[in-house]
N, CA, C and O atoms as a CHARMM CRD file, in Angstrom:
* protein
*
  340
    1    1 MET  N      0.88600  -1.04400  -0.10600 PROA 1      0.00000
    2    1 MET  CA    -0.08300   0.08000  -0.08400 PROA 1      0.00000
    3    1 MET  C      0.64400   1.23500  -0.17900 PROA 1      0.00000
    4    1 MET  O      1.33900   1.34900   0.83100 PROA 1      0.00000
    5    2 SER  N      0.78800   2.10900  -0.91500 PROA 2      0.00000
    6    2 SER  CA     1.51300   3.42900  -1.03700 PROA 2      0.00000
    7    2 SER  C      0.61600   4.39900  -0.71800 PROA 2      0.00000
    8    2 SER  O     -0.60000   4.37300  -0.90500 PROA 2      0.00000
    9    3 ILE  N      1.36200   5.36800  -0.16200 PROA 3      0.00000
   10    3 ILE  CA     0.51400   6.67100   0.37400 PROA 3      0.00000
   11    3 ILE  C      1.04800   7.88200  -0.78600 PROA 3      0.00000
   12    3 ILE  O      2.22800   8.05100  -1.09600 PROA 3      0.00000
   13    4 ILE  N      0.04000   8.55400  -1.25500 PROA 4      0.00000
   14    4 ILE  CA     0.51200   9.41100  -2.22500 PROA 4      0.00000
   15    4 ILE  C     -0.00100  10.96500  -1.32700 PROA 4      0.00000
   16    4 ILE  O     -1.06000  11.28400  -0.78700 PROA 4      0.00000
   17    5 ALA  N      1.12300  11.56300  -1.47500 PROA 5      0.00000
   18    5 ALA  CA     1.06000  12.68000  -0.75800 PROA 5      0.00000
   19    5 ALA  C      0.23200  13.75300  -1.66800 PROA 5      0.00000
   20    5 ALA  O      0.41000  13.97400  -2.86600 PROA 5      0.00000
   21    6 ARG  N     -0.62000  14.30000  -0.88800 PROA 6      0.00000
   22    6 ARG  CA    -1.65800  15.27300  -1.42300 PROA 6      0.00000
   23    6 ARG  C     -1.63900  16.67300  -1.05600 PROA 6      0.00000
   24    6 ARG  O     -2.22600  17.00000  -0.02400 PROA 6      0.00000
   25    7 TYR  N     -1.03700  17.56000  -1.76700 PROA 7      0.00000
   26    7 TYR  CA    -0.80400  18.94300  -1.45800 PROA 7      0.00000
   27    7 TYR  C     -2.12700  19.84700  -1.75000 PROA 7      0.00000
   28    7 TYR  O     -2.89800  19.70900  -2.70100 PROA 7      0.00000
   29    8 PRO  N     -2.19500  20.72300  -0.79200 PROA 8      0.00000
   30    8 PRO  CA    -3.63900  21.66700  -1.03000 PROA 8      0.00000
   31    8 PRO  C     -3.22600  22.50400  -2.56400 PROA 8      0.00000
   32    8 PRO  O     -2.11400  22.87300  -2.94300 PROA 8      0.00000
   33    9 LYS  N     -4.48900  22.62500  -3.21100 PROA 9      0.00000
   34    9 LYS  CA    -4.34300  23.28300  -4.40500 PROA 9      0.00000
   35    9 LYS  C     -4.29900  24.65700  -4.30300 PROA 9      0.00000
   36    9 LYS  O     -5.03100  25.24000  -3.50300 PROA 9      0.00000
   37   10 ARG  N     -3.47600  25.28300  -5.06700 PROA 10     0.00000
   38   10 ARG  CA    -3.53300  26.89900  -4.78200 PROA 10     0.00000
   39   10 ARG  C     -4.56800  27.49700  -5.60400 PROA 10     0.00000
   40   10 ARG  O     -4.86100  27.11900  -6.73900 PROA 10     0.00000
   41   11 ALA  N     -5.02600  28.31100  -5.06200 PROA 11     0.00000
   42   11 ALA  CA    -6.11500  29.06500  -5.60000 PROA 11     0.00000
   43   11 ALA  C     -5.20200  29.92800  -6.78400 PROA 11     0.00000
   44   11 ALA  O     -4.06200  30.37600  -6.65900 PROA 11     0.00000
   45   12 PRO  N     -6.16500  30.00100  -8.03700 PROA 12     0.00000
   46   12 PRO  CA    -5.50700  30.67700  -9.11200 PROA 12     0.00000
   47   12 PRO  C     -5.54900  32.15300  -8.74500 PROA 12     0.00000
   48   12 PRO  O     -6.34200  32.70400  -7.98100 PROA 12     0.00000
   49   13 LYS  N     -4.41800  32.75700  -9.52100 PROA 13     0.00000
   50   13 LYS  CA    -4.31300  34.04500  -9.41300 PROA 13     0.00000
   51   13 LYS  C     -5.36700  34.89600 -10.19500 PROA 13     0.00000
   52   13 LYS  O     -5.82600  34.51900 -11.27300 PROA 13     0.00000
   53   14 SER  N     -5.72600  36.08300  -9.57900 PROA 14     0.00000
   54   14 SER  CA    -6.80700  36.67500 -10.28800 PROA 14     0.00000
   55   14 SER  C     -6.49800  37.25900 -11.63500 PROA 14     0.00000
   56   14 SER  O     -5.43800  37.85000 -11.84400 PROA 14     0.00000
   57   15 THR  N     -7.33500  37.10800 -12.46000 PROA 15     0.00000
   58   15 THR  CA    -7.06200  37.45700 -13.97800 PROA 15     0.00000
   59   15 THR  C     -7.58500  38.95600 -14.17500 PROA 15     0.00000
   60   15 THR  O     -7.43400  39.45900 -15.28900 PROA 15     0.00000
   61   16 GLU  N     -8.11300  39.60200 -13.29100 PROA 16     0.00000
   62   16 GLU  CA    -8.61600  40.99200 -13.47100 PROA 16     0.00000
   63   16 GLU  C     -7.59600  42.16400 -13.03700 PROA 16     0.00000
   64   16 GLU  O     -7.07100  42.18500 -11.92400 PROA 16     0.00000
   65   17 VAL  N     -7.43700  42.85600 -13.74300 PROA 17     0.00000
   66   17 VAL  CA    -6.50300  43.98100 -13.56000 PROA 17     0.00000
   67   17 VAL  C     -7.29100  45.41000 -13.47500 PROA 17     0.00000
   68   17 VAL  O     -8.13300  45.80100 -14.28300 PROA 17     0.00000
   69   18 ASP  N     -6.84900  46.07100 -12.36200 PROA 18     0.00000
   70   18 ASP  CA    -7.57500  47.50000 -12.18300 PROA 18     0.00000
   71   18 ASP  C     -6.91300  48.37300 -13.40800 PROA 18     0.00000
   72   18 ASP  O     -5.69600  48.56000 -13.41600 PROA 18     0.00000
   73   19 PRO  N     -7.68400  48.85300 -14.35000 PROA 19     0.00000
   74   19 PRO  CA    -7.00300  49.79500 -15.20600 PROA 19     0.00000
   75   19 PRO  C     -6.87800  50.94700 -14.88000 PROA 19     0.00000
   76   19 PRO  O     -6.56600  51.67800 -15.82000 PROA 19     0.00000
   77   20 ASN  N     -7.03900  51.63200 -13.52200 PROA 20     0.00000
   78   20 ASN  CA    -6.79300  52.76400 -12.96400 PROA 20     0.00000
   79   20 ASN  C     -5.61600  52.70400 -12.18500 PROA 20     0.00000
   80   20 ASN  O     -5.39800  53.68300 -11.47100 PROA 20     0.00000
   81   21 LYS  N     -4.83800  51.80100 -12.16600 PROA 21     0.00000
   82   21 LYS  CA    -3.76800  51.48400 -11.22400 PROA 21     0.00000
   83   21 LYS  C     -2.83100  52.70100 -11.88200 PROA 21     0.00000
   84   21 LYS  O     -2.97600  53.03500 -13.05800 PROA 21     0.00000
   85   22 PRO  N     -1.83800  53.33900 -10.97900 PROA 22     0.00000
   86   22 PRO  CA    -0.89800  54.24200 -11.70900 PROA 22     0.00000
   87   22 PRO  C      0.10200  53.61300 -12.30700 PROA 22     0.00000
   88   22 PRO  O      0.52000  54.11500 -13.35100 PROA 22     0.00000
   89   23 VAL  N      0.75400  52.32300 -11.78300 PROA 23     0.00000
   90   23 VAL  CA     1.64000  51.56300 -12.66200 PROA 23     0.00000
   91   23 VAL  C      1.45600  50.37200 -12.57000 PROA 23     0.00000
   92   23 VAL  O      1.09300  49.76900 -11.56000 PROA 23     0.00000
   93   24 PHE  N      1.76700  49.79500 -13.95400 PROA 24     0.00000
   94   24 PHE  CA     1.59500  48.42800 -14.24000 PROA 24     0.00000
   95   24 PHE  C      2.65400  47.50200 -14.27500 PROA 24     0.00000
   96   24 PHE  O      3.71500  48.08900 -14.48900 PROA 24     0.00000
   97   25 SER  N      2.79000  46.23300 -14.14300 PROA 25     0.00000
   98   25 SER  CA     3.69800  45.18000 -14.26200 PROA 25     0.00000
   99   25 SER  C      3.51600  44.82300 -15.50200 PROA 25     0.00000
  100   25 SER  O      2.55800  45.16300 -16.19600 PROA 25     0.00000
  101   26 VAL  N      4.62800  43.97000 -15.90500 PROA 26     0.00000
  102   26 VAL  CA     4.53200  43.31900 -17.47400 PROA 26     0.00000
  103   26 VAL  C      3.44300  42.39500 -17.29300 PROA 26     0.00000
  104   26 VAL  O      2.63200  42.40200 -18.22000 PROA 26     0.00000
  105   27 ALA  N      3.20800  41.59900 -16.34100 PROA 27     0.00000
  106   27 ALA  CA     2.13500  40.57500 -16.36200 PROA 27     0.00000
  107   27 ALA  C      0.67500  41.30300 -16.50000 PROA 27     0.00000
  108   27 ALA  O     -0.18200  40.73300 -17.17400 PROA 27     0.00000
  109   28 ASP  N      0.37500  42.57000 -15.86400 PROA 28     0.00000
  110   28 ASP  CA    -0.62700  43.09300 -15.91100 PROA 28     0.00000
  111   28 ASP  C     -0.94300  43.66600 -17.28700 PROA 28     0.00000
  112   28 ASP  O     -2.10700  43.83800 -17.64900 PROA 28     0.00000
  113   29 VAL  N      0.20300  43.98500 -18.11400 PROA 29     0.00000
  114   29 VAL  CA    -0.08700  44.57300 -19.45300 PROA 29     0.00000
  115   29 VAL  C     -0.40400  43.54700 -20.25800 PROA 29     0.00000
  116   29 VAL  O     -1.28700  43.71500 -21.09900 PROA 29     0.00000
  117   30 CYS  N      0.32200  42.19300 -20.13000 PROA 30     0.00000
  118   30 CYS  CA     0.02400  41.15400 -20.87800 PROA 30     0.00000
  119   30 CYS  C     -1.44500  40.76600 -20.96000 PROA 30     0.00000
  120   30 CYS  O     -2.00100  40.34100 -21.97200 PROA 30     0.00000
  121   31 LEU  N     -2.02600  40.97200 -19.72200 PROA 31     0.00000
  122   31 LEU  CA    -3.38800  40.49900 -19.58100 PROA 31     0.00000
  123   31 LEU  C     -4.60400  41.67100 -20.26400 PROA 31     0.00000
  124   31 LEU  O     -5.69900  41.40300 -20.75700 PROA 31     0.00000
  125   32 LEU  N     -3.99600  42.92200 -20.09300 PROA 32     0.00000
  126   32 LEU  CA    -4.85700  43.91800 -20.74600 PROA 32     0.00000
  127   32 LEU  C     -4.61600  44.06500 -22.31100 PROA 32     0.00000
  128   32 LEU  O     -5.51500  44.40300 -23.08100 PROA 32     0.00000
  129   33 LEU  N     -3.28500  43.77000 -22.71300 PROA 33     0.00000
  130   33 LEU  CA    -3.26200  43.82300 -24.37600 PROA 33     0.00000
  131   33 LEU  C     -3.47500  42.37600 -24.96200 PROA 33     0.00000
  132   33 LEU  O     -3.95000  42.22000 -26.08700 PROA 33     0.00000
  133   34 GLY  N     -3.13600  41.41600 -24.22500 PROA 34     0.00000
  134   34 GLY  CA    -3.22600  40.09900 -24.66400 PROA 34     0.00000
  135   34 GLY  C     -2.23600  39.71800 -25.52300 PROA 34     0.00000
  136   34 GLY  O     -2.46300  38.86100 -26.37800 PROA 34     0.00000
  137   35 PHE  N     -1.14400  40.25000 -25.41000 PROA 35     0.00000
  138   35 PHE  CA     0.38800  39.88700 -25.94200 PROA 35     0.00000
  139   35 PHE  C      1.15900  38.83300 -24.98700 PROA 35     0.00000
  140   35 PHE  O      0.79400  38.46300 -23.87000 PROA 35     0.00000
  141   36 SER  N      2.12900  38.50400 -25.58600 PROA 36     0.00000
  142   36 SER  CA     3.01500  37.56200 -24.67900 PROA 36     0.00000
  143   36 SER  C      3.88300  38.44700 -23.93900 PROA 36     0.00000
  144   36 SER  O      3.88200  39.64400 -24.22400 PROA 36     0.00000
  145   37 ARG  N      4.64500  37.98500 -22.99600 PROA 37     0.00000
  146   37 ARG  CA     5.41300  38.80400 -22.01900 PROA 37     0.00000
  147   37 ARG  C      6.66800  39.19000 -22.80700 PROA 37     0.00000
  148   37 ARG  O      7.18600  40.24000 -22.42600 PROA 37     0.00000
  149   38 TRP  N      7.23100  38.59500 -23.77000 PROA 38     0.00000
  150   38 TRP  CA     8.39400  39.18500 -24.65100 PROA 38     0.00000
  151   38 TRP  C      7.87000  40.24300 -25.56300 PROA 38     0.00000
  152   38 TRP  O      8.59000  41.20000 -25.84800 PROA 38     0.00000
  153   39 THR  N      6.80700  40.14400 -25.98000 PROA 39     0.00000
  154   39 THR  CA     6.22400  41.30700 -26.97800 PROA 39     0.00000
  155   39 THR  C      6.08000  42.49700 -25.95500 PROA 39     0.00000
  156   39 THR  O      6.65400  43.56200 -26.18100 PROA 39     0.00000
  157   40 VAL  N      5.31700  42.31100 -24.83400 PROA 40     0.00000
  158   40 VAL  CA     5.18600  43.59800 -23.81100 PROA 40     0.00000
  159   40 VAL  C      6.68500  44.00800 -23.71000 PROA 40     0.00000
  160   40 VAL  O      6.94600  45.16500 -24.04200 PROA 40     0.00000
  161   41 ILE  N      7.45800  43.39800 -23.39300 PROA 41     0.00000
  162   41 ILE  CA     8.92900  43.78500 -22.88700 PROA 41     0.00000
  163   41 ILE  C      9.49000  44.57800 -24.15400 PROA 41     0.00000
  164   41 ILE  O      9.85200  45.74600 -24.01100 PROA 41     0.00000
  165   42 ARG  N      9.54400  44.09800 -25.08700 PROA 42     0.00000
  166   42 ARG  CA     9.88600  44.75600 -26.55700 PROA 42     0.00000
  167   42 ARG  C      9.33500  46.05800 -26.82100 PROA 42     0.00000
  168   42 ARG  O     10.01500  46.96000 -27.31000 PROA 42     0.00000
  169   43 LEU  N      7.97200  46.19900 -26.47500 PROA 43     0.00000
  170   43 LEU  CA     7.11300  47.33000 -26.85600 PROA 43     0.00000
  171   43 LEU  C      7.72600  48.30400 -25.86500 PROA 43     0.00000
  172   43 LEU  O      8.24200  49.32800 -26.31000 PROA 43     0.00000
  173   44 PHE  N      7.71400  48.09000 -24.67100 PROA 44     0.00000
  174   44 PHE  CA     7.84900  49.13600 -23.75800 PROA 44     0.00000
  175   44 PHE  C      9.49000  49.39500 -23.06400 PROA 44     0.00000
  176   44 PHE  O      9.70200  50.26600 -22.22000 PROA 44     0.00000
  177   45 GLN  N     10.20600  48.77200 -23.42500 PROA 45     0.00000
  178   45 GLN  CA    11.65200  48.90700 -22.98800 PROA 45     0.00000
  179   45 GLN  C     12.32700  50.03300 -23.33000 PROA 45     0.00000
  180   45 GLN  O     13.07300  50.53800 -22.49100 PROA 45     0.00000
  181   46 ASP  N     12.20100  50.54200 -24.44700 PROA 46     0.00000
  182   46 ASP  CA    12.72400  51.90900 -25.02100 PROA 46     0.00000
  183   46 ASP  C     11.77300  53.02500 -24.97900 PROA 46     0.00000
  184   46 ASP  O     11.96700  54.03400 -25.65700 PROA 46     0.00000
  185   47 GLU  N     10.76100  52.89000 -24.21900 PROA 47     0.00000
  186   47 GLU  CA     9.84300  54.00800 -24.07400 PROA 47     0.00000
  187   47 GLU  C     10.33000  54.87300 -22.93700 PROA 47     0.00000
  188   47 GLU  O     10.81600  54.36400 -21.92700 PROA 47     0.00000
  189   48 PRO  N     10.19200  56.29700 -23.10900 PROA 48     0.00000
  190   48 PRO  CA    10.58100  57.03000 -21.97600 PROA 48     0.00000
  191   48 PRO  C      9.71100  56.97900 -20.87700 PROA 48     0.00000
  192   48 PRO  O      8.50200  56.82600 -21.05000 PROA 48     0.00000
  193   49 CYS  N     10.23100  57.09700 -19.72000 PROA 49     0.00000
  194   49 CYS  CA     9.53800  57.15500 -18.48700 PROA 49     0.00000
  195   49 CYS  C      9.12000  55.75000 -17.89200 PROA 49     0.00000
  196   49 CYS  O      8.49900  55.67800 -16.83100 PROA 49     0.00000
  197   50 VAL  N      9.42300  54.83200 -18.49500 PROA 50     0.00000
  198   50 VAL  CA     9.25800  53.37400 -18.01200 PROA 50     0.00000
  199   50 VAL  C     10.26900  52.90400 -17.04400 PROA 50     0.00000
  200   50 VAL  O     11.44800  53.11600 -17.32800 PROA 50     0.00000
  201   51 LEU  N     10.00900  52.35200 -16.04600 PROA 51     0.00000
  202   51 LEU  CA    10.92500  52.35500 -14.89700 PROA 51     0.00000
  203   51 LEU  C     11.56400  50.91100 -14.95300 PROA 51     0.00000
  204   51 LEU  O     10.88900  49.88500 -14.87300 PROA 51     0.00000
  205   52 ILE  N     12.87300  50.93800 -15.09300 PROA 52     0.00000
  206   52 ILE  CA    13.59800  49.51800 -15.23500 PROA 52     0.00000
  207   52 ILE  C     14.62100  49.52100 -14.13100 PROA 52     0.00000
  208   52 ILE  O     15.51000  50.37200 -14.10200 PROA 52     0.00000
  209   53 ARG  N     14.49100  48.46200 -13.11200 PROA 53     0.00000
  210   53 ARG  CA    15.41000  48.39000 -12.17900 PROA 53     0.00000
  211   53 ARG  C     16.05700  47.09100 -12.41500 PROA 53     0.00000
  212   53 ARG  O     15.46900  46.01000 -12.44600 PROA 53     0.00000
  213   54 ARG  N     17.46100  47.31100 -12.59600 PROA 54     0.00000
  214   54 ARG  CA    18.18100  46.11400 -12.69200 PROA 54     0.00000
  215   54 ARG  C     19.04000  45.67100 -11.58700 PROA 54     0.00000
  216   54 ARG  O     19.65300  46.46000 -10.86900 PROA 54     0.00000
  217   55 HSD  N     19.07500  44.29200 -11.45400 PROA 55     0.00000
  218   55 HSD  CA    19.82200  43.49100 -10.27100 PROA 55     0.00000
  219   55 HSD  C     20.92500  42.64900 -11.00800 PROA 55     0.00000
  220   55 HSD  O     20.65700  41.64600 -11.67000 PROA 55     0.00000
  221   56 PRO  N     22.12400  43.12500 -10.84000 PROA 56     0.00000
  222   56 PRO  CA    23.03200  42.43400 -11.53100 PROA 56     0.00000
  223   56 PRO  C     23.44800  41.16000 -11.12500 PROA 56     0.00000
  224   56 PRO  O     23.10800  40.72300 -10.02500 PROA 56     0.00000
  225   57 GLU  N     24.31600  40.36500 -12.08300 PROA 57     0.00000
  226   57 GLU  CA    24.61900  38.98400 -11.57100 PROA 57     0.00000
  227   57 GLU  C     25.61000  38.97200 -10.42200 PROA 57     0.00000
  228   57 GLU  O     26.61700  39.68000 -10.42300 PROA 57     0.00000
  229   58 GLN  N     25.25300  38.06100  -9.35100 PROA 58     0.00000
  230   58 GLN  CA    25.90700  37.97800  -8.22300 PROA 58     0.00000
  231   58 GLN  C     26.33900  36.58600  -7.91600 PROA 58     0.00000
  232   58 GLN  O     25.39400  35.81000  -7.77600 PROA 58     0.00000
  233   59 MET  N     27.51400  36.07900  -7.77600 PROA 59     0.00000
  234   59 MET  CA    28.14800  34.89200  -7.46400 PROA 59     0.00000
  235   59 MET  C     26.99700  33.77800  -7.98800 PROA 59     0.00000
  236   59 MET  O     26.12700  33.24300  -7.30100 PROA 59     0.00000
  237   60 HSD  N     27.27100  33.60000  -9.42500 PROA 60     0.00000
  238   60 HSD  CA    26.53600  32.53600  -9.94500 PROA 60     0.00000
  239   60 HSD  C     24.96400  32.52400  -9.85400 PROA 60     0.00000
  240   60 HSD  O     24.24700  31.52600  -9.77800 PROA 60     0.00000
  241   61 LYS  N     24.59200  33.81100  -9.87600 PROA 61     0.00000
  242   61 LYS  CA    23.25500  33.99000  -9.65900 PROA 61     0.00000
  243   61 LYS  C     22.72800  34.94800 -11.09100 PROA 61     0.00000
  244   61 LYS  O     23.20900  36.03700 -11.40500 PROA 61     0.00000
  245   62 ARG  N     21.77000  34.31300 -11.72900 PROA 62     0.00000
  246   62 ARG  CA    21.65900  35.34500 -12.84800 PROA 62     0.00000
  247   62 ARG  C     20.87800  36.76900 -12.64100 PROA 62     0.00000
  248   62 ARG  O     19.98500  37.01500 -11.83000 PROA 62     0.00000
  249   63 SER  N     21.53000  37.71500 -13.70300 PROA 63     0.00000
  250   63 SER  CA    20.83600  39.10600 -13.48500 PROA 63     0.00000
  251   63 SER  C     19.23700  39.13900 -13.75000 PROA 63     0.00000
  252   63 SER  O     18.62700  38.32200 -14.44000 PROA 63     0.00000
  253   64 ARG  N     18.73800  40.13400 -13.13500 PROA 64     0.00000
  254   64 ARG  CA    17.21300  40.09100 -13.34000 PROA 64     0.00000
  255   64 ARG  C     17.03500  41.67800 -13.45500 PROA 64     0.00000
  256   64 ARG  O     17.82200  42.55800 -13.10700 PROA 64     0.00000
  257   65 ARG  N     15.66100  41.79500 -14.09600 PROA 65     0.00000
  258   65 ARG  CA    15.35400  43.36700 -14.06400 PROA 65     0.00000
  259   65 ARG  C     13.83500  43.37400 -13.83500 PROA 65     0.00000
  260   65 ARG  O     13.14400  42.43100 -14.22000 PROA 65     0.00000
  261   66 ILE  N     13.31900  44.44000 -13.21000 PROA 66     0.00000
  262   66 ILE  CA    11.92400  44.74500 -13.03000 PROA 66     0.00000
  263   66 ILE  C     11.58100  45.84900 -13.64900 PROA 66     0.00000
  264   66 ILE  O     12.13800  46.94600 -13.60900 PROA 66     0.00000
  265   67 ILE  N     10.43300  45.44500 -14.35100 PROA 67     0.00000
  266   67 ILE  CA     9.94600  46.67900 -15.42200 PROA 67     0.00000
  267   67 ILE  C      8.57400  47.02200 -14.81900 PROA 67     0.00000
  268   67 ILE  O      7.70100  46.21200 -14.50700 PROA 67     0.00000
  269   68 ARG  N      8.53200  48.42500 -14.70300 PROA 68     0.00000
  270   68 ARG  CA     7.19700  48.95000 -14.14700 PROA 68     0.00000
  271   68 ARG  C      6.62600  49.95700 -15.25500 PROA 68     0.00000
  272   68 ARG  O      7.36900  50.86800 -15.62000 PROA 68     0.00000
  273   69 ILE  N      5.42500  49.84700 -15.77400 PROA 69     0.00000
  274   69 ILE  CA     5.03100  50.73200 -16.76500 PROA 69     0.00000
  275   69 ILE  C      4.06400  51.70300 -16.19000 PROA 69     0.00000
  276   69 ILE  O      3.02900  51.26700 -15.68600 PROA 69     0.00000
  277   70 PRO  N      4.27000  52.80400 -16.21600 PROA 70     0.00000
  278   70 PRO  CA     3.36100  53.93700 -15.67600 PROA 70     0.00000
  279   70 PRO  C      1.90000  54.18600 -16.56200 PROA 70     0.00000
  280   70 PRO  O      1.96100  54.00600 -17.77800 PROA 70     0.00000
  281   71 ARG  N      0.87700  54.50800 -16.08300 PROA 71     0.00000
  282   71 ARG  CA    -0.50100  54.30000 -16.79900 PROA 71     0.00000
  283   71 ARG  C     -0.41800  55.26600 -18.05200 PROA 71     0.00000
  284   71 ARG  O     -1.04300  55.06300 -19.09300 PROA 71     0.00000
  285   72 THR  N      0.41800  56.33000 -17.83300 PROA 72     0.00000
  286   72 THR  CA     0.35900  57.23800 -19.00300 PROA 72     0.00000
  287   72 THR  C      0.92000  56.71300 -20.39900 PROA 72     0.00000
  288   72 THR  O      0.43000  56.92700 -21.50800 PROA 72     0.00000
  289   73 VAL  N      2.18300  55.89800 -20.05600 PROA 73     0.00000
  290   73 VAL  CA     2.80200  55.35400 -20.94900 PROA 73     0.00000
  291   73 VAL  C      2.09000  54.07600 -21.68800 PROA 73     0.00000
  292   73 VAL  O      2.14900  53.75900 -22.87600 PROA 73     0.00000
  293   74 PHE  N      1.47700  53.51700 -20.72700 PROA 74     0.00000
  294   74 PHE  CA     0.72500  52.36700 -21.31900 PROA 74     0.00000
  295   74 PHE  C     -0.27800  52.98500 -22.22600 PROA 74     0.00000
  296   74 PHE  O     -0.37200  52.55100 -23.37400 PROA 74     0.00000
  297   75 LEU  N     -1.04600  53.97000 -21.81200 PROA 75     0.00000
  298   75 LEU  CA    -2.10400  54.42000 -22.75200 PROA 75     0.00000
  299   75 LEU  C     -1.52900  55.09200 -24.10800 PROA 75     0.00000
  300   75 LEU  O     -2.08600  55.01700 -25.20400 PROA 75     0.00000
  301   76 ARG  N     -0.43300  55.69700 -23.86100 PROA 76     0.00000
  302   76 ARG  CA     0.21400  56.27900 -25.08300 PROA 76     0.00000
  303   76 ARG  C      0.71500  55.12500 -26.11900 PROA 76     0.00000
  304   76 ARG  O      0.63100  55.31600 -27.33200 PROA 76     0.00000
  305   77 VAL  N      1.23600  53.92800 -25.58400 PROA 77     0.00000
  306   77 VAL  CA     1.51500  52.90600 -26.41300 PROA 77     0.00000
  307   77 VAL  C      0.39100  52.24300 -27.03000 PROA 77     0.00000
  308   77 VAL  O      0.43700  51.94500 -28.22400 PROA 77     0.00000
  309   78 LYS  N     -0.70500  51.96600 -26.24800 PROA 78     0.00000
  310   78 LYS  CA    -2.11600  51.44700 -26.63100 PROA 78     0.00000
  311   78 LYS  C     -2.56800  52.37200 -27.84500 PROA 78     0.00000
  312   78 LYS  O     -2.92600  51.79000 -28.86900 PROA 78     0.00000
  313   79 THR  N     -2.58100  53.56600 -27.82500 PROA 79     0.00000
  314   79 THR  CA    -3.21300  54.45900 -28.79700 PROA 79     0.00000
  315   79 THR  C     -2.39900  54.29300 -29.96100 PROA 79     0.00000
  316   79 THR  O     -2.97400  54.27000 -31.04900 PROA 79     0.00000
  317   80 LYS  N     -1.01400  54.16100 -29.90700 PROA 80     0.00000
  318   80 LYS  CA    -0.19600  54.07500 -31.13900 PROA 80     0.00000
  319   80 LYS  C     -0.52900  52.82600 -31.75900 PROA 80     0.00000
  320   80 LYS  O     -0.59900  52.75000 -32.98600 PROA 80     0.00000
  321   81 LEU  N     -0.77900  51.66500 -30.88100 PROA 81     0.00000
  322   81 LEU  CA    -1.06500  50.27300 -31.51100 PROA 81     0.00000
  323   81 LEU  C     -2.19500  50.43700 -32.09600 PROA 81     0.00000
  324   81 LEU  O     -2.24100  49.90600 -33.20600 PROA 81     0.00000
  325   82 GLU  N     -3.44700  51.16000 -31.65000 PROA 82     0.00000
  326   82 GLU  CA    -4.71500  51.07900 -32.25100 PROA 82     0.00000
  327   82 GLU  C     -4.57400  51.80300 -33.32800 PROA 82     0.00000
  328   82 GLU  O     -5.34300  51.49800 -34.23900 PROA 82     0.00000
  329   83 LYS  N     -3.67500  52.86200 -33.57600 PROA 83     0.00000
  330   83 LYS  CA    -3.57600  53.62500 -34.89700 PROA 83     0.00000
  331   83 LYS  C     -3.21200  52.75200 -36.09600 PROA 83     0.00000
  332   83 LYS  O     -3.64800  52.89700 -37.23800 PROA 83     0.00000
  333   84 LEU  N     -2.13900  51.59600 -35.57000 PROA 84     0.00000
  334   84 LEU  CA    -1.70900  50.80600 -36.62400 PROA 84     0.00000
  335   84 LEU  C     -2.58600  50.04300 -37.27100 PROA 84     0.00000
  336   84 LEU  O     -2.42700  49.79600 -38.46700 PROA 84     0.00000
  337   85 CYS  N     -3.53400  49.60900 -36.63000 PROA 85     0.00000
  338   85 CYS  CA    -4.53100  48.36800 -36.90800 PROA 85     0.00000
  339   85 CYS  C     -5.63300  49.01700 -37.64700 PROA 85     0.00000
  340   85 CYS  O     -6.59600  48.35200 -38.02900 PROA 85     0.00000
């Protein structure tokens, strides 16, 4: 007789994003626009006023960056995209 470990199921993350937030993460913008994470990063990384915080590589740990997108920048890029379509 074997015992199978049963772990509690995690509650799913909320898929709703408040569009009135002052700053969005990459995941928030992915949900709002329906684009992949890499597409959102490519769209916003060169925009002015986007906050990018870099964590350099340390002792065999890879470097990371945190990207925060202000609401005004999000709306500006969104209108650019709507004009293209």
